[in-house]
Phi, psi and omega in degrees: 000315181297319179297320177297320180297318180295317178296320178300315180295319181295314178296320178298319178295317178296321179296320178295317178297319179295323177301310182295313183295315180296321179296317180294316180296318181297319182293319182279315187277324183262353178057045178259169180289168181298318180295319178294319179296318179297322179293320176299317177298321179297315179297319178299314181295319180296318180297311180297319181296318181297309182297316183296313181291324179294312187281319191252319184283312187245002175051050181249159178288136182268139170116351178296130182299317180295323179295318178296319178298317180296319180293319179297317179296319179296322179297315178294323178295321178297320178296316179295322180296315181296317180295316181292324179295316177299316180297317183292311185288317185275308187278313185279309184276342173086011177282165182292161179296326178298317178294320178301316179293328177295319177297318178299316183297334179268313188290310187294310179299319181297313180295322180296317179299313181298315181296320179294317185291321187256354182230299186295310185247039181295149182251143170076011181239357183059229178242039182301136179280004186284336182285147187274356192296323181297313179297319178296317181296316180294317179299317179295320180297317179298312184292322180290337176282340185295317178300330178287317181296319185260011181300128178079001181274139178282160176278157179291164190302310183296321182294320176300317178297317181296325177295318178296309185292322180294320177297317177299318179298313180296338178266007171119352180282119183290138177295140176066014172234300174261354175232110187259096185234142183277336185274154185292164191291343181301331178299322178289320179296324177293337182271341182305314180303326179294318178295315180296318178298317179298317182290318183289324183266352181069035180246173180288161177297327177299311179293327176297319179294315178299318181300316179296318179300316181295320180296313179298317180298317179299313181298318182291319179296319177297318178298315178298321179296323177295319178295317180299315181298318187279329193246340192260346177061038182259158173291161180305320181294320178289327173301315181297317180297316181295318180295319176295324176296320177298315179300317179296319181294331178281315191274312190299311179296342184254020182304321182262009183214035181299138180074006171290164180301319180295324177297312180295325177302311181298314182299311187285337179274344188301312179300318180296319180294323181299319182286351176276345187285309181298150180290333178285126182294145179285161176295155182297322179298316180292321179298315182290318181297313181291324179292325179297319178291317178299326181297328177297321176294320181296325183288352181291335182205137182304324181296341184288348176296342178298332187288308174294330178296324182298317179293320180296313180297318179299317180292324177297320180290316183289326181264352183052048184213155175266357184297329178303337178298327184261024178295154177305324180295314181295321177295326177292315177303316181296316182296314180295317180297315179294320178298320180295314179299320178297318179293321177298315180297327183280315188258337181225059184298333181298332179296316183282324186270339187240304187290311184299313178299319178295317182298322180296332181277327194238344191285352178296343180297339182271006180286144177270161178295144182306321182291330175294315179298316180298318179298317179295316181299316179297318180296315183287332185273344188305318185286344182265350183292317183299306179295330179296318180291313183294326180298331180290336183248353180271098184283354178275352176279087191292316186252106182273128184282067183309314184302318183283330173294317177297321178293325177297314178294322177295323176297321177294315180295320178299318179298315182291321181289325176292323170057030180264336182079008179289135185299321185291344176293343180270359182303311179301318178301314181293314183295311181289328175295319177296320178295321177299318179297316181298315181291323176299318180295318182289332182269353179290139183267359179216157182261052181258215184298329181296309181298318179296316183295318180292320177299317178296319180297313179299316178297324179294316178298315179297315181298320179295319179292317180295328180295332178282336172070200181274170181301142176217153183218104183292331177297324180304318180297319180294310184290324181296324178296318181294313181295325178294318179292323180287320179075136174074015177285125182240359179204154182208164174212154182226137172262099185194153174272002186256132177295323188295344181269358186238261187307315181296329177292311178299320181297313182289328179277351179072030177243163188280134172269126192252004182257149175284345181261142169290331175197163181280067189286345179282332193289307186302312183295320181294315180292319179299315182289325179298321181292335182263358185259136174277102185291341176289320181277328183231067183296325181295318179295318179297320178296320178297314182295319178295324179293322178295315179299313181297324180295313180299318181296312182292327176297319177300314181296317179298319179293323179292321178293316184286321189253344176047062179299138179289319184246129174249120180256126183242122179288128181262359176260161186240035178297143184081347177265137175288331179276124180290156175057045178298133184250108182294322182293320176294321177299313181293328183291349177292343174264122183302335182287344184296319184303315180295330179281313186288341178299339181279358185245143179238139178294130182237002177140182181214159173243195184305322186240334192241151170254149188235137180229133183250135180285135179291142181298000000 
C-alpha cells in the first residue's frame, strides 16, 4: 500500500508538471487562448496520468475500453469535486481560498486514490457489474454538479415559506395556531433538516435546503443504482445510461420547483417503482423497505395516494384478482399512513379539527378554469402521444414499463383532481412520463420508428421543462425596488391571496415576514361562497363563512399589532375573487380595530400591481 501511495504521488506530480508545460507550450507555440491552452494541458495530464497509474501505480493492463471510461468519468468527477469543494468551503462556509485549496489538496487525491485502486484499476473482476463504484461515482458526479447548476438560484415560493414557518415553529410558534398553513405537518418536518444544517454549518437557510436536497438525491440515486445492478441484467454502460436517465427525470422537470412536495414524491418513490419493472418479483424485505420510503412521499399530500392506488388497480385488472390489494407494499403504505394520521392527531390536532374543515369550505377559490387545465394537459401530453402509439405496435419492446406508465397516468389524474393549474403539480406526470420513455427506449430491440419516437418524446419533455427554467418571482423585482428606495426596511406583511407576494419576497430580501399566514388564503373562497349562498336557507353555512372571514381579518390585525411590520404591501388586483376590483383596505376596515392600526402607516407609492405603506417611526 505504501509503495502504491508513493507511486501515486509521483505520477500525480508528473501529470501536474505535464499539464503546466503543455499549457505553456500551447499558448506560446499554437497561439491559442488561455482557456484553450489549459484544456490542452488538462488532456495531456489526463493521458499521462492514465498510462502512468495503470502501468506503474496499480500494475494493470492498459487499453480496456471499460477501464478508460471509468478513468475518464473519475477525471470529470475529480474536476467537479474540486470546483464544488472550493464553492462550498470558500463561498458558502466563508473560509479563505487558501483553506479551500487545502481541503481540495487533501480530499481529491485521497478520494481519487481509493477510486482508482478499488474501481478503475480493480484486479480479478473483469468488468463485472456487481461492484457499486460506478453507481456511486455517477451519483456523486450528478450531485456535485448540482451546486454549480443551481448557483445563485432562488428557492420556489412554497419552499421559502416553509423555511420561514419551520424556523418560527422550532422557536416556539405552534403549528396551525400561530402558523396558518393548509398543508399537513409532514412538510414542516421535511424542512427541519435544512434549518438544522444551516444553523450547524453557519450557512444560509437557502444553502441548508439545497444541501439536504443533494444528500437525499445522492442516497436515492445510489439506492437506484444498486437496484439496477441487481435486478435489470444490464451491461455497465447501460446501467450508467439508465442511472443518468433517472437523475434527469428527477431533476429536469423540477428545475423551477426543487424541494417542492411533488419533487420529494418523485425522489422517494423512485426506488420502489424501479423494483416493480423487472418481471422477477422483488424480495419481501426489499419491497417493504422501498415502499416505506415511498410512503413518506405519499403522505406529503392527500392526492398522492393516487400513485400507489394506480399500480394496485392496474395489477388487479391485469391479474383479474383482488390479491394485489394485500401486497406487502400496500400493507406498508397503509401502516405508514395510519401511523402518520395518528401522530398528526396526537401532536397537531388543530390541523384535523380546524384547518381541514376550513379548507374544505374555502380552498375551491384557487381552482383554475377547466379549459386552462385541458390546455396544460394537452401541451404536456403532446410529446408522449407518439411513443404511446408506437409502443402498442412495436412487438420488439419486450419489457413494458407498466409502473411508470401507471404513475404517469396517476400524475395526470392528480393534476386534474387538484384543479389548481399550478405548474409544479405536473412534476410527477413529467418525471414519470420521462422515465417511461427512457425505459421503453432501452428495452427496444431495434433502432426504428419506436426508438426515434421515444427519443423525440424524451427530448420534448426535457425541452418543455428547460423552457420553464429556474424559479422566478416578478413580485420580488417590484418590492425590492421599493424597499431599496425606502432604505432600512427590516420587516413586511402583505394583504394578498398569493404566496409569491409575501414570504418568498421577505426571504430573498432578508427581512422578517410578520404574518402567521403565507397568504390570506381563507378570504377569497369564503367571500366567493358567501356571495353564492342563500343565507336564509343555509344560515349555519353563512355563519361559518362569516366567521372564517372575520378570523382572517382579525388575525392580520393581531399580527400587525404584535409584530409592527415596517412595510405593508397591498395587492391591487382581484385574482381569485369573483367580485371585481376587490379592495383589501376596505375589507380590513370592516373591523373597527383596523383604523387604530392603519393610522400608523403612510402611503409611499405603488408599482405595477402593489401599493406600499410605510409605518411611521
